[in-house]
C-alpha positions in Angstrom: 212.9 41.7 401.9 211.1 44.9 399.9 214.1 46.3 398.9 215.7 43.7 397.6 212.3 42.8 395.5 212.5 46.5 394.0 216.6 45.3 393.0 214.8 42.3 391.0 212.5 44.2 389.3 214.7 46.6 388.2 216.7 44.5 386.8 214.9 42.6 385.3 213.2 45.9 383.5 216.6 46.7 382.2 217.1 44.1 380.8 214.3 43.5 378.7 214.9 47.2 377.8 218.5 46.2 376.5 217.0 43.3 374.5 214.9 45.8 372.8 217.1 48.5 372.6 219.3 46.2 371.0 217.3 46.2 367.9 216.8 50.0 367.8 219.3 51.2 365.3 218.8 47.9 362.8 215.5 48.6 362.8 216.0 52.4 362.1 218.3 51.7 359.5 216.4 49.1 357.6 213.5 51.6 357.7 215.5 54.5 356.0 215.2 52.5 353.1 211.5 53.5 353.0 210.8 56.6 355.1 212.2 60.3 355.2 213.5 60.7 359.7 210.5 62.5 360.2 207.2 60.4 358.9 209.6 57.1 360.6 209.5 59.2 363.7 205.6 59.9 363.4 204.5 56.7 363.1 206.9 54.5 365.3 206.0 57.2 368.6 202.5 57.5 367.4 201.9 53.3 367.6 203.7 53.6 370.6 201.8 56.1 372.3 198.7 54.5 370.9 199.2 50.6 372.4 200.6 53.4 376.0 196.8 54.7 376.0 195.5 51.7 375.5 197.2 49.8 378.5 196.5 52.5 380.3 192.5 52.3 380.0 193.2 48.8 381.0 194.6 49.7 384.3 193.4 50.9 387.2 195.7 52.0 388.6 196.9 54.1 385.7 193.5 55.5 385.4 194.3 57.0 389.0 197.5 58.2 388.2 196.3 60.2 384.8 195.7 63.3 387.0 195.4 67.0 386.0 198.5 67.3 388.1 200.4 65.0 385.1 199.4 67.0 382.5 201.0 70.5 383.6 203.3 71.9 382.0 206.5 70.0 383.7 204.9 67.0 381.3 205.8 68.8 378.1 210.2 68.8 379.3 210.7 65.4 378.5 208.2 65.2 375.4 210.4 68.2 374.1 213.2 67.3 375.4 212.7 62.9 373.7 211.2 65.1 370.3 214.4 66.6 369.6 216.8 63.8 371.1 214.7 61.8 368.4 215.5 63.9 365.5 219.2 65.0 365.9 219.7 60.9 366.1 217.7 59.9 363.7 218.8 62.2 360.9 222.4 61.7 362.2 222.2 57.9 362.0 220.7 58.6 358.0 224.1 60.3 357.8 226.9 58.7 359.4 227.3 54.9 359.7 225.3 52.5 362.5 229.0 51.4 364.3 229.6 55.5 364.5 226.3 56.0 366.0 226.1 53.1 368.2 229.4 54.3 369.6 228.2 58.1 370.3 225.0 57.2 371.5 227.0 55.4 374.5 228.3 58.5 375.5 224.8 59.4 376.8 226.4 57.5 380.2 229.1 60.3 381.0 226.2 62.7 380.6 223.5 60.8 382.7 226.1 60.2 385.2 227.1 63.8 385.7 223.5 65.0 386.0 222.5 62.3 388.6 225.8 63.5 390.5 225.1 66.7 390.3 221.5 66.6 390.9 220.4 63.5 393.2 221.9 62.8 396.3 220.7 59.4 396.8 222.6 58.6 393.7 225.7 60.3 394.2 226.6 57.8 397.4 226.6 55.3 394.7 228.8 56.9 392.1 231.5 58.3 393.8 232.4 54.8 395.1 235.4 53.5 393.2 234.1 50.0 392.6 230.9 52.0 390.9 233.4 53.8 389.0 236.1 51.1 388.3 233.2 49.2 386.6 231.5 52.0 384.8 235.5 52.4 382.9 235.9 48.7 382.2 232.2 48.7 381.0 233.2 51.9 378.4 236.7 50.6 377.3 234.6 47.4 376.7 231.7 49.1 374.2 234.2 51.3 372.7 236.3 47.7 371.8 232.5 46.6 370.6 231.2 49.7 369.1 234.4 49.8 366.7 234.2 46.7 364.7 234.6 47.2 361.2 234.3 50.9 361.6 236.1 53.3 359.7 239.0 54.7 361.9 239.2 57.7 358.8 235.5 58.4 359.1 235.9 58.4 363.4 238.9 61.4 363.5 237.4 63.6 361.1 233.8 63.5 362.9 231.4 63.7 360.3 228.2 65.9 360.4 226.0 62.7 361.0 228.4 62.1 364.1 227.7 65.1 365.3 223.9 65.5 365.2 223.6 61.9 366.7 225.9 63.6 369.8 223.7 66.3 370.4 220.6 63.6 370.6 222.3 61.9 373.0 223.1 65.3 374.9 219.1 65.6 374.5 218.7 61.9 375.4 220.3 62.5 379.1 218.8 65.4 379.7 215.4 63.6 379.3 216.7 60.5 381.1 216.6 63.2 384.2 213.7 65.0 383.8 212.0 61.4 383.4 213.7 60.4 387.4 212.1 63.8 388.7 208.7 62.8 387.6 209.0 59.0 388.4 208.8 60.5 392.3 204.9 61.4 392.0 204.2 59.6 389.5 203.9 55.6 388.0 205.7 54.7 384.9 203.1 53.7 382.9 200.7 57.0 383.0 204.2 58.9 383.0 205.3 57.0 379.6 201.6 57.5 378.0 201.6 60.7 378.5 205.1 62.2 377.0 204.7 60.0 374.0 201.2 61.2 373.4 202.7 64.4 373.7 205.7 64.2 371.7 203.5 62.1 368.6 201.6 65.1 368.7 204.8 67.4 368.0 205.5 65.2 365.7 202.5 65.7 363.5 203.3 69.2 362.2 206.7 68.4 361.7 205.7 65.1 359.5 203.1 67.6 357.4 205.6 69.9 356.4 208.4 68.1 356.1 207.8 64.1 355.7 205.3 62.2 353.4 202.6 61.1 355.6 201.0 59.5 353.3 204.1 57.1 352.5 202.5 53.6 355.0 200.3 53.5 352.4 203.0 53.8 349.3 204.6 50.3 351.0 204.3 47.0 351.6 202.1 45.9 354.4 205.6 43.9 356.2 206.9 47.2 356.2 204.3 49.3 357.2 204.3 46.0 360.3 207.9 46.9 360.9 207.3 50.4 361.2 204.3 50.0 363.7 206.2 47.2 365.4 209.3 48.8 365.9 207.4 51.7 367.5 205.8 49.9 370.0 208.6 47.4 371.0 211.3 49.7 371.0 209.9 53.1 371.5 206.7 52.4 373.3 207.6 48.8 375.8 211.2 49.5 375.7 210.7 53.2 377.3 207.8 51.7 379.7 210.2 49.7 381.3 213.1 51.7 381.0 210.9 53.9 383.5 210.5 51.1 385.9 214.3 50.5 386.1 215.3 54.4 386.3 212.7 54.2 389.4 214.0 51.3 391.1 217.8 51.2 390.4 218.7 55.0 389.3 219.3 57.0 386.0 223.0 56.6 386.5 222.8 52.8 387.4 220.3 52.1 384.8 222.1 54.4 382.2 225.6 52.7 382.9 224.1 48.5 382.9 222.7 50.3 379.2 226.4 49.8 377.8 225.8 46.2 377.6 223.5 47.1 374.2 226.5 47.1 371.3 227.4 43.1 372.9 223.4 42.0 372.4 223.2 43.6 369.2 226.0 40.9 368.2 225.1 38.5 369.6 221.8 39.0 367.7 223.7 39.3 364.7 225.4 36.1 365.2 221.8 34.3 365.9 220.4 35.9 362.9 222.7 36.4 360.2 226.0 34.3 361.3 228.3 37.0 362.1 231.0 35.6 364.4 232.5 37.6 366.5 236.7 37.8 366.8 238.7 36.7 369.8 239.1 41.1 370.5 235.2 41.2 370.2 234.8 38.8 372.9 237.9 40.1 375.4 235.7 43.7 375.3 232.7 41.6 375.9 233.8 39.8 378.8 235.2 43.3 379.7 231.8 44.9 379.7 230.2 42.1 381.7 232.9 42.1 383.7 232.4 45.9 384.5 228.4 45.8 384.7 228.6 43.1 386.7 230.8 45.5 389.5 228.4 48.3 388.5 225.3 45.9 389.6 227.1 44.5 392.8 228.1 47.7 394.0 224.2 49.0 393.7 223.1 46.4 395.1 225.1 46.6 398.2 225.1 50.1 398.8 221.2 51.2 397.7 
C-alpha cells in the first residue's frame, strides 16, 4: 500500500513537472528579447531560490533537514552542474531555433538512462527489461516526430553552434540529475532544492555583474519583470522541486523517460493559447509517444 502511494506521488509530481517545463523554452525565448542569457539566468534562479527558502522557513520538516551535513562540499556539485547546464543551454537557445533546442534537450533521457544503469542497481533492474526499452524507443521516436515540426532540416544536418551548446548543456543536465538522485538518499527534496538553487544563484551573481546587465530589470516594463520572476518561481523553483520528488519516488531513469512528453504538452498549450493546430502526422507521433510512456509507467509499476 505504501509503495503504491509513493508511486502515485511520483506520477503526480512528474505530471506537474512536465506541465511546468513545457513552458520553459517558450518563456526563455520570449525573455531573450529583453535580457541577455546571464542576466535572465540570475533573476530566474534567484526568484526560485527565494521562494524555496521561504517555503523551507515555514516547513518544520524542512528546517530539521537543513543541517550542516546538507551544506557540505557535496552540495556544490549539483549547483555547479545546473549552473553549467543553464549557461550552455540558454546561450544555445539564443543561437538556434526552439525546435532544434527542444529536440536536442530531450536526448538527456539517453544520458540519464546510461548513467542510471551504471550507477544504480535498483534502476538497472527496470532499465534492462525489454518492455521498458521498447517503451523508451517508441517514446523517443514519437518525440522526434513532434519536435521536428517546422524544422529547418538543412540546419539540423549542419548542426549549428547553438545546437552544440544545447547538447553540452544536456550532458551537464544528465550529470546534475544523477548527482541529485544520490543526494536524495539522505535529504528531503524541499531543502535540497532550496540549497542547490541558492548556491547556483550566488554563482550566477559575479557572472552577471561582469557579463550581464543586472540593472536591466528597471529598464523594462513591469509585465516583463513579472514574467521573468514568475517563470523562475514556476519553471525553475517549483518545477525542480516536484521533479526531485519524482526522482525520489520513481527513479532518475523513469522520470527522465516520461519527460519525453514535454514537446507534446508544448504543442497542446500552443493549440489552446494561439490556436496552432496539430497535423495528422503529429497526432500519430503524439499517440506513439503516449503509448511508449504508458509502457514505461506500466513496467515501472510492476517491477519497482
